[in-house]
N, C-alpha and C positions, 0 to 999 in steps of 0.2 A: 761502384757498389751503392745500391740505394740505401737511403737512411732507414733506420728502424721505424716501424709503423707507430702511429699514435695509438696508445692503449685504448683510448675511447672509440677508435674506429675498427678495432679488431672484432671480427665475427667468430673466429675459430681459434682456440688456444691448443697447442700441442705441447704438453709438458714432457720434459725429459729430466728426471730428478736423479739420474745416476752420473756421477762425475767421470768414471772410468769408461773407456770405449767398450761398446757392446754392440750386439746385433740390433737392438732396439735403437740405441743412439744413432748408429749408422743409418737406420731407416728414416728417422726424423731428419737428419742432416740432408739425406738424399731427396726427400719428398717435399719438405716445406718450401724451399725456394721454387720448385715447379708449381706447387699448389698456389703459391702466392700470386702467380701470374693471372689467376682466375678467380680467386676468392681472398678476402681479407683475413689471412691466417698468420699467426706468429707462434714461434716456439718460445718456451721459457725453461730456465734451468741453468745450472752451473756449467761453465767451460764449454759453451756452444761456439762453433766457428763464427767469425764475423760475417761471412756471407749468407748466414741464415737469418731471415727476418725474425726478430725476437723482441720480447718485452722483458723487463726485469721482474724478478720474483716479487719484489715489493709492489710492483705495479698491480699485482693480483689483488692486493688489499685496497688500493686506492681507486681503482678503475670504477666507473659507475656500475650500479647493479644490473642495468639493462644494456644490452648491446645495441648497435645501430638499428637493427630490425626487431628488437625485442629481447629474445634470449641469445646467448652465445653457445657455441658447441665446445665442450671440453673433451679432447680426444686422448684418452689414457691408454697406455700400453703395459703398465705394471700395476700391481696391487697398491703400492704407495701412491701412485698417481690417481687411481680410483678413489682412494681415501682423501687425497688432496681436493679432488672435485666435489666429493660429498661434503667436506668441511666448508668449502666456499659456498656451496649451495644451501646447506642447512644451517650453519652457524652465522655466516656473513650475509645470507639471503641474496646471493648473486643469482641472477636468472641464468641457469645453465642447463643445457641438454647434455647429458653425460653419455659418452661413446666409449666403448672399450674394444681394442683389438686383441684377439687371443691367437697366439701361435703354438700353444702347448698341445701336445698330443699325449695326454695322460688325464686321469681323472683329477679334477681340481679338489684342493683342500676345502674344508667347510668355510673358512674365511673367504677364499676366492669365489666360491659359489654364492655366498651371501652378498659380496660386493657386485658380482655380475648381475644378480637379481635386481639390484638397485639402478642399473644402468638403463638409459632410454633406448639405446641401440647397441648392437654387438656386431663386429666384423671378425671373420675367421680368415686366416691366411691360406687355408686349403680345405678341401672337402673332408679330409681325415680329421683336421682340427675341429671342424664344425660338428662332427659326430660325437665329440666328447662334451659338447655344451648342452645343458639341459634347457635351452631355449633356442628360438630361431635366430639365425645369424646370416648376415650377407657375406658370401665368399668372395674375397678379392685377393687374387694371387699377387705376389710381389712381382715387380718388373725391374729392369735394369736400364741403364743408359747405353743404348745400342750404338750411339755415335762414339762413345768412348771405348766401349768394348766391341771391337770389330776385328776382322782378320788383318794381319799385317801386310804391308806393301811388300816386304822382303824378309821373310822369316830367317833365312840364312844369315843375312846381314845383322838382324837383331840378335840372334844367338851369339854372334862374334862380339857385338857391342856389350853384351852382358857377361862375356867370358864363359860361355857355355859350349859344350862339345857340339859338333856339327850334326851328329846322327839323330835319329828319332828320339824324342823325349816324352816321358810320362810324368805327370805331375800330381801332387796331392797337397792342397793348401788349406790352412786353417790351424786352430789350436791343436797342439801336440799332446794328446791324451788318449787313454783307453776308450773313453766314450766316443771319441772321433774316429776310432779304428785305425789309427796311424800304424799300429803294430801289424794289423792285417795287410795294409798296404805294403809295409817293408817286407814281410815274409813273402808276399806274392811277387814283389819285384826281385827278390834274391833269386827265386826260381826262374822268372822271365829273363832277367839280364844274364844269368850264367850261361844260357844257351843262345844268346843274341848279343855277341860282342860289340856290335856297332851301335847299341842302344844305351840310353841313360835315363835316369829318373831323378826327380826333385821332391823332397819334402820341404815345404816352406811354412813356417809358422813359429809360434811362441809357446814354450812350455812354462807354466807358472807353478810356483810353490812346489807341492809334492810331486808334480808331474815332471819335474826336471830329472828326477832319477829314472823315470820311465823313458824319457828321451835318451839319456845316457846309455841305458840298456839297449835300445834300438841301434844306436851308433856303434856300440861294441859288437852287436850281432852282424852288422853290415861289415865292419872291419874284419871280423873273423871269416867272413865269406869272401874276402879279397876284393870288395866292391866299393871301398871308401871313396875312390876317385870317379865312380860312375853313378852311385846312389848318393846324391848330395843333400846335405841338411843346410838349408839356407835360412838366414834370419828373416823375420817378418818385415815387409817393406811397407812404405806409406801408401795410403789409400790411392793417392793420385798416381802412383807408379805401378800398381798391381796389374793393370791391363796388359803391360808389356810382357809380364811373366806368364800370362795365359797365352799370349800370341806366339811364344816360342814353342808351345807344346804341340805335340801330335795326338795325344790322348790324355784325358783328365780322369782321375779316379776319386770318387767320393765314397769312402769306405766306412762311414759312420755306423755305429751301433745304435745311436739315438740322435735324433735331430728335431728341432722345432719346425723349421722350414728348410733352410739351407740355400743360400744364394750362389754358392760357388759353382754348381753345375750350370746355372744361367749364365754367369760371367764367362765360363769356359765356352759353352755352345755359341754365345754371341760372337766369340772370336773365332768361330769355325772349328772348334775342338770337340769332337765326339766325347761322350762321357760314359764310363762304367760306374754305376751308383748302386747303393744298397737300397732295399725296399723300406726305407724309414723316412721320416719327415714328409716333405711334399715331393720327394723325388719321383714317385710313381705318377705324379701329375705334371712333372717337368719333362722327363726323359721318355721319348717314344722308342720302345724296344725295336731293335733291328732298323731303325730309321735315323735316329740321332744318337744311338748308343745302345747300352745294354743294362739290365737290372739283375742284381744277384742278391741272395739272402745275406743279412748282416752277419759278420763274424765268419763267413765261409771262405777260408783262404783258397781252397781248391777251386771253387766256382769263380772266385775273382781271378785267379791265375789263369783259368781256362778262358774266361771272357776277354781278358787283356790280350792273351796270346793270339786268340782267334782274329781279333781286329788288327793287331800289328802285322800278322802274317798274311793279311789280305789287303794290300795297299789300295786296290781299286775300290773295295768296299769301304775302307777308311776314308778315302777321298769323297765318295758319295755321301757318306754320313756327315762329313765336314760341312759340305754345302747345305745338306738338309738341316743341320743343327742351326746354322746361321739364319736360314730362312724361317725355321720354327720360332726362333727368338723374335725376329723382327715382326712376325705376324701376330704373335701371342703374348709377348712379355716385355713390351716397351714400358719404361717407367712412366712415360707420359699417360699411358692408359690407366696405370694404377693410380696416378694422381687424380685424373678425371673422374674415376669411379668413386674414390673417396670424397671428392667435392660434391658429387651427386648425393652421396649419403648425408653429407653435411646440410646441403639445401633442403632435403627432405625433412630433416630434424628441425631446421629453423622454420619451415613452413607449418610444422605440426603444432597446433596450439596446446 
């Protein structure tokens, strides 16, 4: 593991001011080590993994006002990080070019709009996200590690290793809550599984706080349908282990009612797993209908049930979409390409006087 960079040599700072794991934190952790191969970038914030190039928060106060080439880029992804960049620039007179990435697909609050207006550049994670911004933005879709997320060498053996049934499996991974549409998935799976005794399904994720009662209600519904041994609720697994849980699937479902971007369809498709997803987040820009999966309206149990059943009942079609899904990811959604596109934005900002 390379030593952390000298704060004086850093050209780009990627703050992560949230201690708990979130999608933004995962993005920083995934991208910064790759970006650091091509530009002097460091993350900063609490509880970052040691493999991420980083500087201490207190280094922000003591580092020289100017970067190696004049200004530095401050790449914020949250309001609090935009505020931090503005404080460093206006109060401590640090020479910073402020960049913000927006993943939100809703109209911003007055505070957020005011902060975005002070940025030197804006990145949107999808075309739909860009449409909500009141200024020009560079659209850079997220990518994933297609070396880690790839089809398994032996799916049957992997299922046995993980203690899963040998038949076809449908998965839904992520936070368990109504916003994520977990209930829609469960209701659709009850119908699908009751007429297909060789198949199983997995709900994997974590329910926090008030959502725990929501999860218990879903488990009760599954038990009442007599499917507790075939529609499994599995605990959230560590990031480094999640690829194996995609590799055992034959179909992935992303049933969200609302989503900012949503990486799970990318991770599934990279493992050669077709996806049935709702028309929220960036899913319409990720899934190619009838080629790598299918799109359905959010909250529509009947449409989801029909789409899932149609794929499962056509093995040849499912196999074709499996190969097409993997090809689509490798050609369009490599994380290395996302890192390179962001580094190009940084260099343009650094050159701009």
